[in-house]
C-alpha positions in Angstrom: 35.5 1.2 -23.5 35.2 -2.5 -24.6 37.9 -4.1 -26.6 37.3 -5.1 -30.2 36.1 -8.7 -30.7 38.7 -10.8 -32.4 37.9 -12.8 -35.5 37.1 -16.5 -35.0 40.1 -18.6 -36.0 39.7 -21.1 -38.8 40.6 -24.7 -38.0 42.7 -26.8 -40.4 44.0 -30.3 -40.5 43.7 -32.6 -37.5 42.1 -29.8 -35.3 39.3 -29.4 -37.9 38.7 -33.2 -38.1 38.6 -33.4 -34.3 36.2 -30.5 -34.1 33.9 -32.0 -36.7 34.0 -35.4 -35.0 33.2 -33.8 -31.6 30.2 -31.9 -33.1 28.8 -35.1 -34.5 28.8 -36.8 -31.0 25.5 -36.9 -29.2 25.4 -36.4 -25.4 21.7 -37.1 -24.4 20.8 -35.8 -21.0 19.3 -38.3 -18.5 15.6 -38.1 -17.9 16.2 -36.8 -14.3 18.2 -33.8 -15.7 15.5 -33.1 -18.3 12.8 -33.3 -15.6 14.8 -30.8 -13.4 15.2 -28.4 -16.2 11.5 -28.6 -17.0 10.5 -28.0 -13.4 12.8 -25.0 -13.2 11.4 -23.6 -16.4 7.8 -24.0 -15.1 8.8 -22.3 -11.8 10.3 -19.3 -13.6 7.4 -19.0 -16.0 4.9 -19.1 -13.1 6.9 -16.3 -11.3 7.0 -14.2 -14.4 3.3 -14.6 -15.0 2.5 -13.7 -11.4 4.7 -10.6 -11.6 3.0 -9.5 -14.8 -0.4 -10.0 -13.2 0.7 -7.8 -10.3 2.1 -5.2 -12.6 -1.1 -5.0 -14.7 -3.2 -4.7 -11.4 -1.0 -1.7 -10.3 -1.3 -0.1 -13.7 -5.1 -0.6 -13.7 -5.3 0.9 -10.2 -3.2 3.9 -11.1 -4.6 4.9 -14.5 -2.2 3.0 -16.7 0.9 4.0 -14.8 2.9 1.6 -12.7 4.2 3.6 -9.7 6.9 0.9 -9.0 8.7 1.6 -12.3 10.1 4.9 -13.5 8.5 5.9 -16.8 11.0 6.7 -19.5 
């Protein structure tokens, strides 16, 4: 059984000021990193769409039931 999640601590004083200052800082990502993330996203999206296309084809061929997945 999982342990109970502890309550988030509340920051006071210098810790709170440091936290707020750090949250205000911006760390823009370089264009190369953004391009890599976008390429990876497009690749995953394409793979998902291809998988769904195959799944729909299997369902259509088997009367609405995909034999590759157990029906619950």
